[in-house]
C-alpha positions in Angstrom: -190.6 -30.6 6.8 -188.6 -33.2 5.1 -190.1 -36.4 5.3 -188.2 -38.9 7.6 -186.3 -36.4 9.6 -186.5 -34.5 12.4 -186.0 -31.0 13.5 -183.3 -30.2 16.6 -182.5 -26.8 17.6 -178.7 -26.0 17.8 -177.5 -25.2 22.1 -178.4 -21.5 22.9 -180.2 -20.5 19.8 -183.8 -20.9 17.9 -182.1 -22.4 14.8 -183.5 -25.5 13.7 -181.6 -28.3 12.6 -182.2 -31.4 11.1 -181.4 -34.5 12.7 -180.0 -37.8 10.9 -182.6 -39.6 9.2 -183.9 -42.6 10.9 -182.9 -46.1 9.0 -185.4 -49.1 10.3 -182.9 -52.2 10.8 -185.1 -55.6 10.2 -184.8 -57.7 13.6 -183.5 -60.5 11.5 -180.6 -58.5 10.5 -179.8 -57.1 13.7 -179.9 -60.7 15.3 -177.8 -61.9 12.6 -175.1 -58.8 13.6 -175.3 -60.2 17.4 -174.4 -63.6 16.1 -171.3 -62.1 14.1 -170.4 -60.3 16.8 -170.5 -63.0 19.7 -167.1 -63.6 21.0 -166.7 -67.6 20.5 -163.0 -67.9 19.3 -160.7 -70.3 18.8 -157.2 -70.5 20.6 -154.2 -72.4 18.9 -156.6 -74.5 17.1 -158.8 -75.2 20.1 -162.1 -74.4 19.1 -165.2 -74.2 21.6 -168.1 -76.3 20.9 -171.6 -75.2 22.0 -174.4 -77.7 22.4 -177.9 -77.6 20.8 -180.2 -75.0 22.3 -177.4 -73.0 24.4 -177.6 -69.5 24.2 -173.9 -67.4 24.7 -174.8 -63.8 24.9 -172.8 -61.1 22.3 -170.7 -59.8 25.6 -169.4 -63.1 26.8 -166.2 -64.4 25.6 -165.6 -68.0 25.2 -162.3 -68.8 24.0 -160.4 -72.1 23.2 -161.0 -75.4 24.8 -164.4 -75.2 25.8 -167.5 -77.4 25.6 -170.6 -76.3 26.9 -173.9 -79.1 26.9 -176.8 -78.4 25.8 -179.9 -75.7 26.7 -177.5 -73.5 29.1 -177.2 -70.0 29.3 -174.0 -68.1 29.3 -174.8 -64.5 30.5 -173.6 -61.1 29.4 -169.9 -60.6 30.6 -169.3 -63.9 31.5 -166.2 -65.2 30.3 -164.7 -69.1 29.9 -161.1 -68.8 29.0 -159.8 -72.5 27.5 -156.3 -71.0 26.9 -154.2 -73.2 28.8 -156.4 -75.2 30.4 -159.6 -76.9 29.2 -163.5 -76.3 30.4 -166.4 -78.5 30.5 -170.0 -77.5 31.1 -172.9 -79.9 31.5 -176.4 -79.5 30.2 -179.2 -77.3 31.4 -176.2 -75.1 33.2 -176.4 -71.0 33.7 -173.5 -69.5 33.9 -174.7 -65.8 35.1 -173.4 -62.2 34.5 -169.7 -61.6 34.7 -168.9 -64.8 35.8 -165.2 -65.8 35.4 -164.6 -69.9 34.4 -161.1 -70.8 34.0 -158.8 -73.8 34.4 -154.7 -74.4 35.2 -152.1 -75.5 32.5 -153.4 -79.0 31.2 -155.6 -79.5 33.7 -159.7 -78.9 34.0 -162.5 -77.3 35.3 -165.6 -79.6 35.2 -169.2 -78.3 35.4 -172.2 -80.5 35.9 -175.8 -80.7 34.6 -177.9 -78.0 36.4 -175.7 -76.2 38.0 -176.5 -72.4 38.7 -173.5 -70.0 38.9 -174.8 -66.8 40.4 -173.6 -63.3 38.8 -170.0 -62.4 39.2 -169.0 -66.2 40.6 -165.4 -67.3 40.0 -164.8 -70.8 39.2 -160.9 -71.5 38.9 -159.5 -75.3 38.2 -162.3 -76.9 40.2 -165.2 -79.6 39.4 -168.6 -78.7 40.7 -171.3 -81.7 40.7 -174.6 -82.0 39.4 -177.3 -79.2 40.5 -175.0 -77.5 42.9 -175.8 -73.8 43.4 -172.8 -71.1 43.6 -174.2 -67.7 45.0 -173.2 -63.8 43.6 -169.7 -63.3 43.8 -168.1 -66.4 45.2 -165.4 -68.0 44.5 -164.2 -71.4 44.3 -160.6 -72.5 44.0 -158.1 -74.3 42.7 -158.7 -78.5 43.3 -162.1 -77.7 45.4 -164.9 -79.6 44.7 -168.8 -78.8 45.1 -171.1 -81.7 45.6 -174.4 -82.5 44.4 -177.4 -79.8 45.3 -174.6 -78.3 47.7 -175.0 -74.4 47.9 -172.4 -71.9 48.3 -173.5 -68.8 49.7 -172.9 -65.3 48.2 -169.8 -63.9 48.7 -168.0 -67.3 50.1 -164.8 -68.5 49.1 -163.9 -71.9 49.0 -160.6 -73.0 50.1 -157.8 -75.0 47.5 -158.6 -78.7 47.8 -161.7 -78.0 50.2 -164.8 -80.5 49.3 -168.2 -79.5 49.9 -169.9 -82.6 50.5 -173.5 -83.1 48.6 -176.3 -81.2 49.8 -174.8 -79.2 52.4 -174.3 -75.2 52.4 -171.1 -73.6 52.8 -170.9 -69.9 54.0 -168.1 -67.0 54.9 -164.4 -66.7 54.2 -163.3 -69.1 54.3 -165.8 -71.1 53.8 -167.5 -73.2 56.5 -170.3 -75.8 56.7 -173.4 -74.8 58.4 -175.4 -77.1 60.5 -178.3 -77.1 58.4 -178.1 -79.3 55.4 -180.0 -78.5 52.1 -183.8 -79.6 52.6 -186.0 -81.6 50.2 -188.4 -78.6 49.8 -185.3 -76.2 48.8 -184.6 -78.8 46.2 -188.1 -78.7 44.7 -188.3 -75.1 44.7 -184.8 -74.6 43.2 -185.5 -77.3 40.5 -188.1 -75.0 39.3 -186.2 -72.2 39.7 -183.2 -73.5 37.6 -185.6 -74.1 34.5 -186.1 -70.3 34.4 -182.7 -70.2 32.9 -183.0 -73.2 30.9 -186.1 -71.3 29.3 -184.4 -68.1 28.8 -181.9 -69.9 26.7 -184.7 -70.9 24.2 -186.1 -67.4 24.5 -183.0 -65.3 24.1 -182.2 -65.7 20.6 -185.4 -64.0 19.1 -186.3 -62.3 22.2 -183.2 -60.1 22.7 -183.5 -57.4 20.3 
């Protein structure tokens, strides 16, 4: 048997065929290739700025006039398009898988510090204050405002120009406020949970192989 090869059998026969030789690629070379493949691109002379300790997954798209703070985690399939508008993301914020963030022409989407944007959420030309939590599949529409420690439930739609006050919970389509506010215990729990993604931003560059 040839060293470095495996035998395969041709379909419907007992005839062996050599499989392609395995090639070991050093982990550092894999990491370098992934970094080179990342879709962080300039648009019309505007280049994204990525803060220290932030991680952008190789399958995420970050284009143009985008500023991402430190220790953020930008997940697989996320798309931040700063083409005809601007996007500003604060520190320690997580933008999870398949989120879309965009802004209207010559306007800005602003996302604060320690914000959690759940899988598949859309934020369009809105302002999201510190510590807010946007549930999976939620939509935050043009000129909407989400207050500090506000919670947008999964699948909820915050309408254009709608304001969700600090420490309130919004659910449904269109979004409506629940009577029950965000509790101190919820804040304590989610302060810890949010740190998980900050830690992932540190672990992913070398842990994803």
